[in-house]
ChimeraX commands (.cxc) that place a marker at each C-alpha (Angstrom):
marker #1 position 12.19,25.04,6.96 radius 0.5
marker #1 position 9.96,23.50,4.45 radius 0.5
marker #1 position 6.92,23.35,6.76 radius 0.5
marker #1 position 4.58,22.16,3.86 radius 0.5
marker #1 position 6.55,19.14,2.90 radius 0.5
marker #1 position 6.98,18.33,6.36 radius 0.5
marker #1 position 3.62,18.60,7.58 radius 0.5
marker #1 position 2.80,15.00,6.34 radius 0.5
marker #1 position 6.28,13.56,6.99 radius 0.5
marker #1 position 6.81,9.76,7.31 radius 0.5
marker #1 position 9.59,7.76,8.98 radius 0.5
marker #1 position 11.10,4.38,8.49 radius 0.5
marker #1 position 12.18,1.96,11.28 radius 0.5
marker #1 position 13.37,-1.55,11.68 radius 0.5
marker #1 position 11.98,-3.74,14.42 radius 0.5
marker #1 position 15.36,-3.62,16.18 radius 0.5
marker #1 position 15.48,0.04,16.07 radius 0.5
marker #1 position 12.03,0.38,17.29 radius 0.5
marker #1 position 12.81,-1.75,20.18 radius 0.5
marker #1 position 15.75,0.78,21.29 radius 0.5
marker #1 position 13.84,3.83,20.45 radius 0.5
marker #1 position 11.94,4.22,23.88 radius 0.5
marker #1 position 8.62,6.19,23.79 radius 0.5
marker #1 position 7.85,7.18,20.24 radius 0.5
marker #1 position 4.90,9.18,21.43 radius 0.5
marker #1 position 7.39,11.75,22.89 radius 0.5
marker #1 position 9.05,12.13,19.59 radius 0.5
marker #1 position 6.43,11.96,16.90 radius 0.5
marker #1 position 3.00,13.40,16.26 radius 0.5
marker #1 position 0.27,11.01,16.96 radius 0.5
marker #1 position -1.03,9.50,13.56 radius 0.5
marker #1 position 2.42,9.72,12.02 radius 0.5
marker #1 position 2.94,7.18,9.26 radius 0.5
marker #1 position 5.82,4.87,10.42 radius 0.5
marker #1 position 7.18,2.43,7.72 radius 0.5
marker #1 position 8.62,-0.88,8.87 radius 0.5
marker #1 position 11.59,-2.10,6.83 radius 0.5
marker #1 position 11.33,-5.79,6.19 radius 0.5
marker #1 position 14.99,-6.71,5.80 radius 0.5
marker #1 position 15.96,-10.29,4.69 radius 0.5
marker #1 position 16.47,-12.27,7.76 radius 0.5
marker #1 position 14.18,-10.37,9.97 radius 0.5
marker #1 position 11.67,-12.82,11.77 radius 0.5
marker #1 position 8.10,-12.13,10.71 radius 0.5
marker #1 position 7.01,-12.12,14.31 radius 0.5
marker #1 position 9.38,-9.10,14.76 radius 0.5
marker #1 position 7.60,-7.32,11.98 radius 0.5
marker #1 position 4.19,-8.23,13.77 radius 0.5
marker #1 position 5.43,-6.99,16.97 radius 0.5
marker #1 position 6.66,-3.64,15.50 radius 0.5
marker #1 position 3.22,-3.15,13.65 radius 0.5
marker #1 position 1.32,-3.91,16.85 radius 0.5
marker #1 position 3.62,-1.48,18.91 radius 0.5
marker #1 position 3.21,1.30,16.56 radius 0.5
marker #1 position -0.72,0.85,16.25 radius 0.5
marker #1 position -1.11,0.86,19.92 radius 0.5
marker #1 position 1.04,4.03,20.40 radius 0.5
marker #1 position -1.29,5.77,17.99 radius 0.5
marker #1 position 0.82,5.62,14.88 radius 0.5
marker #1 position -0.08,4.31,11.41 radius 0.5
marker #1 position 2.12,1.29,10.54 radius 0.5
marker #1 position 3.12,0.84,6.95 radius 0.5
marker #1 position 5.19,-2.45,6.61 radius 0.5
marker #1 position 7.24,-3.31,3.46 radius 0.5
marker #1 position 6.06,-5.93,1.40 radius 0.5
marker #1 position 9.25,-7.09,-0.47 radius 0.5
marker #1 position 8.33,-9.34,-3.40 radius 0.5
marker #1 position 11.45,-11.35,-3.50 radius 0.5
marker #1 position 11.02,-12.49,0.13 radius 0.5
marker #1 position 7.45,-13.74,-0.38 radius 0.5
marker #1 position 7.12,-17.41,-1.61 radius 0.5
marker #1 position 3.63,-17.30,-3.20 radius 0.5
marker #1 position 0.08,-15.96,-3.09 radius 0.5
marker #1 position -0.88,-18.09,-0.10 radius 0.5
marker #1 position 2.21,-16.73,1.95 radius 0.5
marker #1 position 1.22,-13.07,0.84 radius 0.5
marker #1 position -2.37,-13.46,2.00 radius 0.5
marker #1 position -1.27,-15.00,5.27 radius 0.5
marker #1 position 1.11,-11.89,5.89 radius 0.5
marker #1 position -1.69,-9.61,5.30 radius 0.5
marker #1 position -4.07,-11.41,7.48 radius 0.5
marker #1 position -1.71,-11.67,10.42 radius 0.5
marker #1 position -0.76,-7.99,10.01 radius 0.5
marker #1 position -4.48,-6.95,10.01 radius 0.5
marker #1 position -5.26,-9.32,13.08 radius 0.5
marker #1 position -2.27,-7.84,14.94 radius 0.5
marker #1 position -2.52,-4.16,14.09 radius 0.5
marker #1 position -5.24,-3.52,11.43 radius 0.5
marker #1 position -2.79,-2.92,8.74 radius 0.5
marker #1 position -4.23,-1.14,5.84 radius 0.5
marker #1 position -1.31,0.46,4.26 radius 0.5
marker #1 position 1.73,-1.06,2.54 radius 0.5
marker #1 position 4.90,-0.03,0.77 radius 0.5
marker #1 position 5.11,-2.62,-2.17 radius 0.5
marker #1 position 8.73,-3.22,-3.68 radius 0.5
marker #1 position 10.78,-5.84,-5.16 radius 0.5
marker #1 position 13.15,-6.09,-2.24 radius 0.5
marker #1 position 16.76,-6.44,-1.73 radius 0.5
marker #1 position 17.64,-10.23,-2.43 radius 0.5
marker #1 position 18.65,-10.76,-6.12 radius 0.5
marker #1 position 17.06,-14.35,-6.25 radius 0.5
marker #1 position 13.49,-14.79,-5.14 radius 0.5
marker #1 position 12.42,-17.12,-2.66 radius 0.5
marker #1 position 9.53,-18.09,-4.55 radius 0.5
marker #1 position 6.88,-17.00,-7.22 radius 0.5
marker #1 position 7.60,-13.22,-6.96 radius 0.5
marker #1 position 10.27,-10.90,-8.14 radius 0.5
marker #1 position 8.48,-7.67,-8.89 radius 0.5
marker #1 position 6.20,-5.23,-6.79 radius 0.5
marker #1 position 3.44,-5.44,-9.49 radius 0.5
marker #1 position 3.32,-9.31,-9.19 radius 0.5
marker #1 position 1.93,-8.69,-5.58 radius 0.5
marker #1 position -0.42,-6.16,-6.75 radius 0.5
marker #1 position -1.85,-8.35,-9.53 radius 0.5
marker #1 position -2.78,-11.29,-7.01 radius 0.5
marker #1 position -5.55,-8.56,-5.83 radius 0.5
marker #1 position -4.82,-9.74,-2.21 radius 0.5
marker #1 position -4.56,-6.08,-1.01 radius 0.5
marker #1 position -7.70,-4.94,-2.66 radius 0.5
marker #1 position -9.57,-7.96,-1.20 radius 0.5
marker #1 position -8.06,-7.05,2.34 radius 0.5
marker #1 position -9.44,-3.42,1.97 radius 0.5
marker #1 position -5.92,-1.64,1.96 radius 0.5
marker #1 position -6.27,2.02,1.55 radius 0.5
marker #1 position -2.70,2.88,0.80 radius 0.5
marker #1 position -0.53,1.06,-1.75 radius 0.5
marker #1 position 2.71,2.81,-2.26 radius 0.5
marker #1 position 5.70,1.91,-4.49 radius 0.5
marker #1 position 9.47,2.41,-4.34 radius 0.5
marker #1 position 10.81,5.05,-6.72 radius 0.5
marker #1 position 14.52,5.34,-7.61 radius 0.5
marker #1 position 15.83,8.84,-8.98 radius 0.5
marker #1 position 19.37,7.61,-8.95 radius 0.5
marker #1 position 18.93,3.96,-9.71 radius 0.5
marker #1 position 19.33,1.13,-7.33 radius 0.5
marker #1 position 21.33,-1.96,-7.01 radius 0.5
marker #1 position 18.08,-3.81,-6.32 radius 0.5
marker #1 position 17.12,-3.16,-10.02 radius 0.5
marker #1 position 17.97,-5.60,-12.64 radius 0.5
marker #1 position 20.81,-3.72,-14.44 radius 0.5
marker #1 position 20.08,-5.66,-17.74 radius 0.5
marker #1 position 16.63,-4.10,-17.79 radius 0.5
marker #1 position 17.89,-0.37,-17.95 radius 0.5
marker #1 position 15.82,2.76,-17.81 radius 0.5
marker #1 position 13.17,1.46,-20.08 radius 0.5
marker #1 position 12.20,-1.34,-17.86 radius 0.5
marker #1 position 12.14,0.78,-14.83 radius 0.5
marker #1 position 9.89,3.28,-16.75 radius 0.5
marker #1 position 7.65,0.65,-17.95 radius 0.5
marker #1 position 7.05,-0.61,-14.37 radius 0.5
marker #1 position 6.23,3.10,-13.15 radius 0.5
marker #1 position 3.68,3.29,-16.19 radius 0.5
marker #1 position 2.13,0.07,-14.92 radius 0.5
marker #1 position 2.07,1.18,-11.48 radius 0.5
marker #1 position 0.40,4.46,-12.62 radius 0.5
marker #1 position -2.21,2.20,-14.64 radius 0.5
marker #1 position -3.03,0.33,-11.37 radius 0.5
marker #1 position -3.62,3.48,-9.33 radius 0.5
marker #1 position -5.99,4.71,-11.79 radius 0.5
marker #1 position -8.08,1.61,-11.40 radius 0.5
marker #1 position -7.81,1.20,-7.64 radius 0.5
marker #1 position -9.68,2.53,-4.73 radius 0.5
marker #1 position -6.37,2.64,-2.73 radius 0.5
marker #1 position -4.24,5.74,-2.72 radius 0.5
marker #1 position -0.86,5.41,-4.32 radius 0.5
marker #1 position 2.46,7.29,-4.19 radius 0.5
marker #1 position 6.00,6.88,-5.14 radius 0.5
marker #1 position 8.50,6.78,-2.17 radius 0.5
marker #1 position 12.01,7.37,-3.11 radius 0.5
marker #1 position 15.38,6.14,-1.61 radius 0.5
marker #1 position 17.22,8.83,0.34 radius 0.5
marker #1 position 19.08,11.59,-1.69 radius 0.5
marker #1 position 21.59,14.21,-0.55 radius 0.5
marker #1 position 20.91,16.65,-3.49 radius 0.5
marker #1 position 17.51,17.97,-4.63 radius 0.5
marker #1 position 18.25,18.15,-8.41 radius 0.5
marker #1 position 18.20,14.49,-9.25 radius 0.5
marker #1 position 14.69,14.20,-7.76 radius 0.5
marker #1 position 13.51,17.30,-9.70 radius 0.5
marker #1 position 14.82,16.02,-12.85 radius 0.5
marker #1 position 13.44,12.51,-12.32 radius 0.5
marker #1 position 9.89,13.70,-11.44 radius 0.5
marker #1 position 10.09,15.82,-14.81 radius 0.5
marker #1 position 11.11,12.92,-16.76 radius 0.5
marker #1 position 8.57,10.48,-15.31 radius 0.5
marker #1 position 5.86,13.19,-15.78 radius 0.5
marker #1 position 6.64,13.31,-19.56 radius 0.5
marker #1 position 5.71,9.43,-19.56 radius 0.5
marker #1 position 2.39,10.36,-18.02 radius 0.5
marker #1 position 3.31,9.01,-14.55 radius 0.5
marker #1 position 1.64,11.54,-12.12 radius 0.5
marker #1 position 1.75,9.91,-8.94 radius 0.5
marker #1 position 2.54,11.91,-5.76 radius 0.5
marker #1 position 6.23,11.54,-4.86 radius 0.5
marker #1 position 7.53,11.22,-1.25 radius 0.5
marker #1 position 11.09,12.14,-1.20 radius 0.5
marker #1 position 13.45,10.29,1.11 radius 0.5
marker #1 position 15.89,12.12,3.07 radius 0.5
marker #1 position 18.44,10.93,5.50 radius 0.5
marker #1 position 17.86,12.14,9.04 radius 0.5
marker #1 position 20.82,13.80,10.98 radius 0.5
marker #1 position 23.90,11.67,11.04 radius 0.5
marker #1 position 27.59,11.69,11.10 radius 0.5
marker #1 position 29.16,12.14,7.37 radius 0.5
marker #1 position 30.87,8.82,7.72 radius 0.5
marker #1 position 27.53,6.87,8.32 radius 0.5
marker #1 position 25.79,8.78,5.43 radius 0.5
marker #1 position 28.48,8.01,2.98 radius 0.5
marker #1 position 28.61,4.33,4.19 radius 0.5
marker #1 position 24.70,3.99,3.75 radius 0.5
marker #1 position 24.78,5.95,0.58 radius 0.5
marker #1 position 27.18,3.54,-1.17 radius 0.5
marker #1 position 25.37,0.36,0.20 radius 0.5
marker #1 position 22.01,1.79,-1.16 radius 0.5
marker #1 position 23.21,2.86,-4.58 radius 0.5
marker #1 position 22.76,6.53,-3.98 radius 0.5
marker #1 position 24.01,7.94,-7.24 radius 0.5
marker #1 position 25.28,11.48,-8.32 radius 0.5
marker #1 position 23.73,13.12,-5.12 radius 0.5
marker #1 position 26.38,11.29,-3.00 radius 0.5
marker #1 position 28.91,13.74,-4.69 radius 0.5
marker #1 position 27.46,16.35,-2.34 radius 0.5
marker #1 position 28.71,14.42,0.70 radius 0.5
marker #1 position 32.16,13.77,-1.05 radius 0.5
marker #1 position 32.92,17.41,-1.45 radius 0.5
marker #1 position 32.37,17.83,2.31 radius 0.5
marker #1 position 34.94,15.21,3.37 radius 0.5
marker #1 position 37.52,17.95,4.06 radius 0.5
marker #1 position 35.56,19.62,6.62 radius 0.5
marker #1 position 36.08,18.08,9.95 radius 0.5
marker #1 position 32.93,19.29,11.50 radius 0.5
marker #1 position 31.03,16.83,9.58 radius 0.5
marker #1 position 32.85,13.91,11.20 radius 0.5
marker #1 position 32.20,15.23,14.50 radius 0.5
marker #1 position 28.71,16.53,14.26 radius 0.5
marker #1 position 25.68,15.22,12.75 radius 0.5
marker #1 position 24.82,16.58,9.16 radius 0.5
marker #1 position 21.27,17.69,8.70 radius 0.5
marker #1 position 19.18,17.44,5.55 radius 0.5
marker #1 position 18.18,21.20,5.73 radius 0.5
marker #1 position 19.65,22.23,2.31 radius 0.5
marker #1 position 17.98,19.37,0.21 radius 0.5
marker #1 position 14.79,19.99,2.09 radius 0.5
marker #1 position 14.88,23.74,1.39 radius 0.5
marker #1 position 15.77,23.28,-2.23 radius 0.5
marker #1 position 12.77,20.82,-2.71 radius 0.5
marker #1 position 10.50,23.38,-0.92 radius 0.5
marker #1 position 11.69,26.14,-3.20 radius 0.5
marker #1 position 11.02,23.96,-6.39 radius 0.5
marker #1 position 7.67,23.03,-5.15 radius 0.5
marker #1 position 6.75,26.82,-4.50 radius 0.5
marker #1 position 7.93,27.75,-7.85 radius 0.5
marker #1 position 6.35,24.74,-9.62 radius 0.5
marker #1 position 2.89,24.27,-7.94 radius 0.5
marker #1 position 2.12,21.38,-10.23 radius 0.5
marker #1 position 5.19,19.49,-9.00 radius 0.5
marker #1 position 4.33,15.84,-7.85 radius 0.5
marker #1 position 6.62,16.26,-4.93 radius 0.5
marker #1 position 4.04,16.05,-1.98 radius 0.5
marker #1 position 6.08,15.02,1.28 radius 0.5
marker #1 position 9.30,13.99,2.91 radius 0.5
marker #1 position 10.16,10.45,3.98 radius 0.5
marker #1 position 12.77,10.16,6.72 radius 0.5
marker #1 position 15.33,7.40,6.95 radius 0.5
marker #1 position 16.86,7.83,10.66 radius 0.5
marker #1 position 20.46,6.87,9.72 radius 0.5
marker #1 position 21.63,8.73,12.72 radius 0.5
marker #1 position 18.77,7.54,14.93 radius 0.5
marker #1 position 15.12,7.83,15.50 radius 0.5
marker #1 position 15.30,10.74,17.98 radius 0.5
marker #1 position 17.50,13.22,15.94 radius 0.5
marker #1 position 15.18,12.55,12.79 radius 0.5
marker #1 position 12.22,13.08,14.80 radius 0.5
marker #1 position 13.58,16.09,16.41 radius 0.5
marker #1 position 14.59,17.68,13.01 radius 0.5
marker #1 position 11.28,16.87,11.30 radius 0.5
marker #1 position 9.35,18.27,14.33 radius 0.5
marker #1 position 11.41,21.35,15.01 radius 0.5
marker #1 position 12.61,20.04,18.25 radius 0.5
marker #1 position 16.14,20.65,19.31 radius 0.5
marker #1 position 18.52,18.64,21.73 radius 0.5
marker link #1:1,2 radius 0.2
marker link #1:2,3 radius 0.2
marker link #1:3,4 radius 0.2
marker link #1:4,5 radius 0.2
marker link #1:5,6 radius 0.2
marker link #1:6,7 radius 0.2
marker link #1:7,8 radius 0.2
marker link #1:8,9 radius 0.2
marker link #1:9,10 radius 0.2
marker link #1:10,11 radius 0.2
marker link #1:11,12 radius 0.2
marker link #1:12,13 radius 0.2
marker link #1:13,14 radius 0.2
marker link #1:14,15 radius 0.2
marker link #1:15,16 radius 0.2
marker link #1:16,17 radius 0.2
marker link #1:17,18 radius 0.2
marker link #1:18,19 radius 0.2
marker link #1:19,20 radius 0.2
marker link #1:20,21 radius 0.2
marker link #1:21,22 radius 0.2
marker link #1:22,23 radius 0.2
marker link #1:23,24 radius 0.2
marker link #1:24,25 radius 0.2
marker link #1:25,26 radius 0.2
marker link #1:26,27 radius 0.2
marker link #1:27,28 radius 0.2
marker link #1:28,29 radius 0.2
marker link #1:29,30 radius 0.2
marker link #1:30,31 radius 0.2
marker link #1:31,32 radius 0.2
marker link #1:32,33 radius 0.2
marker link #1:33,34 radius 0.2
marker link #1:34,35 radius 0.2
marker link #1:35,36 radius 0.2
marker link #1:36,37 radius 0.2
marker link #1:37,38 radius 0.2
marker link #1:38,39 radius 0.2
marker link #1:39,40 radius 0.2
marker link #1:40,41 radius 0.2
marker link #1:41,42 radius 0.2
marker link #1:42,43 radius 0.2
marker link #1:43,44 radius 0.2
marker link #1:44,45 radius 0.2
marker link #1:45,46 radius 0.2
marker link #1:46,47 radius 0.2
marker link #1:47,48 radius 0.2
marker link #1:48,49 radius 0.2
marker link #1:49,50 radius 0.2
marker link #1:50,51 radius 0.2
marker link #1:51,52 radius 0.2
marker link #1:52,53 radius 0.2
marker link #1:53,54 radius 0.2
marker link #1:54,55 radius 0.2
marker link #1:55,56 radius 0.2
marker link #1:56,57 radius 0.2
marker link #1:57,58 radius 0.2
marker link #1:58,59 radius 0.2
marker link #1:59,60 radius 0.2
marker link #1:60,61 radius 0.2
marker link #1:61,62 radius 0.2
marker link #1:62,63 radius 0.2
marker link #1:63,64 radius 0.2
marker link #1:64,65 radius 0.2
marker link #1:65,66 radius 0.2
marker link #1:66,67 radius 0.2
marker link #1:67,68 radius 0.2
marker link #1:68,69 radius 0.2
marker link #1:69,70 radius 0.2
marker link #1:70,71 radius 0.2
marker link #1:71,72 radius 0.2
marker link #1:72,73 radius 0.2
marker link #1:73,74 radius 0.2
marker link #1:74,75 radius 0.2
marker link #1:75,76 radius 0.2
marker link #1:76,77 radius 0.2
marker link #1:77,78 radius 0.2
marker link #1:78,79 radius 0.2
marker link #1:79,80 radius 0.2
marker link #1:80,81 radius 0.2
marker link #1:81,82 radius 0.2
marker link #1:82,83 radius 0.2
marker link #1:83,84 radius 0.2
marker link #1:84,85 radius 0.2
marker link #1:85,86 radius 0.2
marker link #1:86,87 radius 0.2
marker link #1:87,88 radius 0.2
marker link #1:88,89 radius 0.2
marker link #1:89,90 radius 0.2
marker link #1:90,91 radius 0.2
marker link #1:91,92 radius 0.2
marker link #1:92,93 radius 0.2
marker link #1:93,94 radius 0.2
marker link #1:94,95 radius 0.2
marker link #1:95,96 radius 0.2
marker link #1:96,97 radius 0.2
marker link #1:97,98 radius 0.2
marker link #1:98,99 radius 0.2
marker link #1:99,100 radius 0.2
marker link #1:100,101 radius 0.2
marker link #1:101,102 radius 0.2
marker link #1:102,103 radius 0.2
marker link #1:103,104 radius 0.2
marker link #1:104,105 radius 0.2
marker link #1:105,106 radius 0.2
marker link #1:106,107 radius 0.2
marker link #1:107,108 radius 0.2
marker link #1:108,109 radius 0.2
marker link #1:109,110 radius 0.2
marker link #1:110,111 radius 0.2
marker link #1:111,112 radius 0.2
marker link #1:112,113 radius 0.2
marker link #1:113,114 radius 0.2
marker link #1:114,115 radius 0.2
marker link #1:115,116 radius 0.2
marker link #1:116,117 radius 0.2
marker link #1:117,118 radius 0.2
marker link #1:118,119 radius 0.2
marker link #1:119,120 radius 0.2
marker link #1:120,121 radius 0.2
marker link #1:121,122 radius 0.2
marker link #1:122,123 radius 0.2
marker link #1:123,124 radius 0.2
marker link #1:124,125 radius 0.2
marker link #1:125,126 radius 0.2
marker link #1:126,127 radius 0.2
marker link #1:127,128 radius 0.2
marker link #1:128,129 radius 0.2
marker link #1:129,130 radius 0.2
marker link #1:130,131 radius 0.2
marker link #1:131,132 radius 0.2
marker link #1:132,133 radius 0.2
marker link #1:133,134 radius 0.2
marker link #1:134,135 radius 0.2
marker link #1:135,136 radius 0.2
marker link #1:136,137 radius 0.2
marker link #1:137,138 radius 0.2
marker link #1:138,139 radius 0.2
marker link #1:139,140 radius 0.2
marker link #1:140,141 radius 0.2
marker link #1:141,142 radius 0.2
marker link #1:142,143 radius 0.2
marker link #1:143,144 radius 0.2
marker link #1:144,145 radius 0.2
marker link #1:145,146 radius 0.2
marker link #1:146,147 radius 0.2
marker link #1:147,148 radius 0.2
marker link #1:148,149 radius 0.2
marker link #1:149,150 radius 0.2
marker link #1:150,151 radius 0.2
marker link #1:151,152 radius 0.2
marker link #1:152,153 radius 0.2
marker link #1:153,154 radius 0.2
marker link #1:154,155 radius 0.2
marker link #1:155,156 radius 0.2
marker link #1:156,157 radius 0.2
marker link #1:157,158 radius 0.2
marker link #1:158,159 radius 0.2
marker link #1:159,160 radius 0.2
marker link #1:160,161 radius 0.2
marker link #1:161,162 radius 0.2
marker link #1:162,163 radius 0.2
marker link #1:163,164 radius 0.2
marker link #1:164,165 radius 0.2
marker link #1:165,166 radius 0.2
marker link #1:166,167 radius 0.2
marker link #1:167,168 radius 0.2
marker link #1:168,169 radius 0.2
marker link #1:169,170 radius 0.2
marker link #1:170,171 radius 0.2
marker link #1:171,172 radius 0.2
marker link #1:172,173 radius 0.2
marker link #1:173,174 radius 0.2
marker link #1:174,175 radius 0.2
marker link #1:175,176 radius 0.2
marker link #1:176,177 radius 0.2
marker link #1:177,178 radius 0.2
marker link #1:178,179 radius 0.2
marker link #1:179,180 radius 0.2
marker link #1:180,181 radius 0.2
marker link #1:181,182 radius 0.2
marker link #1:182,183 radius 0.2
marker link #1:183,184 radius 0.2
marker link #1:184,185 radius 0.2
marker link #1:185,186 radius 0.2
marker link #1:186,187 radius 0.2
marker link #1:187,188 radius 0.2
marker link #1:188,189 radius 0.2
marker link #1:189,190 radius 0.2
marker link #1:190,191 radius 0.2
marker link #1:191,192 radius 0.2
marker link #1:192,193 radius 0.2
marker link #1:193,194 radius 0.2
marker link #1:194,195 radius 0.2
marker link #1:195,196 radius 0.2
marker link #1:196,197 radius 0.2
marker link #1:197,198 radius 0.2
marker link #1:198,199 radius 0.2
marker link #1:199,200 radius 0.2
marker link #1:200,201 radius 0.2
marker link #1:201,202 radius 0.2
marker link #1:202,203 radius 0.2
marker link #1:203,204 radius 0.2
marker link #1:204,205 radius 0.2
marker link #1:205,206 radius 0.2
marker link #1:206,207 radius 0.2
marker link #1:207,208 radius 0.2
marker link #1:208,209 radius 0.2
marker link #1:209,210 radius 0.2
marker link #1:210,211 radius 0.2
marker link #1:211,212 radius 0.2
marker link #1:212,213 radius 0.2
marker link #1:213,214 radius 0.2
marker link #1:214,215 radius 0.2
marker link #1:215,216 radius 0.2
marker link #1:216,217 radius 0.2
marker link #1:217,218 radius 0.2
marker link #1:218,219 radius 0.2
marker link #1:219,220 radius 0.2
marker link #1:220,221 radius 0.2
marker link #1:221,222 radius 0.2
marker link #1:222,223 radius 0.2
marker link #1:223,224 radius 0.2
marker link #1:224,225 radius 0.2
marker link #1:225,226 radius 0.2
marker link #1:226,227 radius 0.2
marker link #1:227,228 radius 0.2
marker link #1:228,229 radius 0.2
marker link #1:229,230 radius 0.2
marker link #1:230,231 radius 0.2
marker link #1:231,232 radius 0.2
marker link #1:232,233 radius 0.2
marker link #1:233,234 radius 0.2
marker link #1:234,235 radius 0.2
marker link #1:235,236 radius 0.2
marker link #1:236,237 radius 0.2
marker link #1:237,238 radius 0.2
marker link #1:238,239 radius 0.2
marker link #1:239,240 radius 0.2
marker link #1:240,241 radius 0.2
marker link #1:241,242 radius 0.2
marker link #1:242,243 radius 0.2
marker link #1:243,244 radius 0.2
marker link #1:244,245 radius 0.2
marker link #1:245,246 radius 0.2
marker link #1:246,247 radius 0.2
marker link #1:247,248 radius 0.2
marker link #1:248,249 radius 0.2
marker link #1:249,250 radius 0.2
marker link #1:250,251 radius 0.2
marker link #1:251,252 radius 0.2
marker link #1:252,253 radius 0.2
marker link #1:253,254 radius 0.2
marker link #1:254,255 radius 0.2
marker link #1:255,256 radius 0.2
marker link #1:256,257 radius 0.2
marker link #1:257,258 radius 0.2
marker link #1:258,259 radius 0.2
marker link #1:259,260 radius 0.2
marker link #1:260,261 radius 0.2
marker link #1:261,262 radius 0.2
marker link #1:262,263 radius 0.2
marker link #1:263,264 radius 0.2
marker link #1:264,265 radius 0.2
marker link #1:265,266 radius 0.2
marker link #1:266,267 radius 0.2
marker link #1:267,268 radius 0.2
marker link #1:268,269 radius 0.2
marker link #1:269,270 radius 0.2
marker link #1:270,271 radius 0.2
marker link #1:271,272 radius 0.2
marker link #1:272,273 radius 0.2
marker link #1:273,274 radius 0.2
marker link #1:274,275 radius 0.2
marker link #1:275,276 radius 0.2
marker link #1:276,277 radius 0.2
marker link #1:277,278 radius 0.2
marker link #1:278,279 radius 0.2
marker link #1:279,280 radius 0.2
marker link #1:280,281 radius 0.2
view
């Protein structure tokens, strides 16, 4: 088991999933960073409740700030102040977000950063989304060059900011696309730490469904090859193989920017937490 990469693992929840998860303190180490996914249609009061609940339980809440769901600078500042009043939030995942059409002035993560609202509020961690296999949220007309330019701009921001920055990837089912992607962006001078997204233990059918919905690319072929094995439809598939491959790569390439694992609990928070902490059912 790749203990080094798992030592600083993070996990992602929605407010709805958090309500049904029970006592997280029995599942996750105190101080674990828990991302709060802000999905279109989620009431902001639910996001505040999740942040307050996580902070009260001894975790580090790190909510999503999706640009295309935020109307303008005043709305962004209000969100930040309400998060800080409720839960002393100092960490954010800043991203474009799911909707194609923005609700207001913003459609890119960098536009939120350029307001300087996070800096003024004393945020210590400003992370960005990374897409080793592309994403349906990215403008297809922009191509790789536009995505690369955005990464370089985020690198430039990180060099000038007191906040820690990193790239957090969408979940993958194969290590190689991530390894290739980190090598390619390194050639552009993008040296931000990379937190690799993995899907927690889940049935094969759920993994394929979520993978297709989230635009997972070539690594989805790993799952397609396992369709004929009925065991994967009956029992949860675990991300052991991809985690081990990432750990082997980091051991062989100490300069790799791959720094940690970020878990998407597709099969539930409890199985994902048990996998990450070494607990068993």
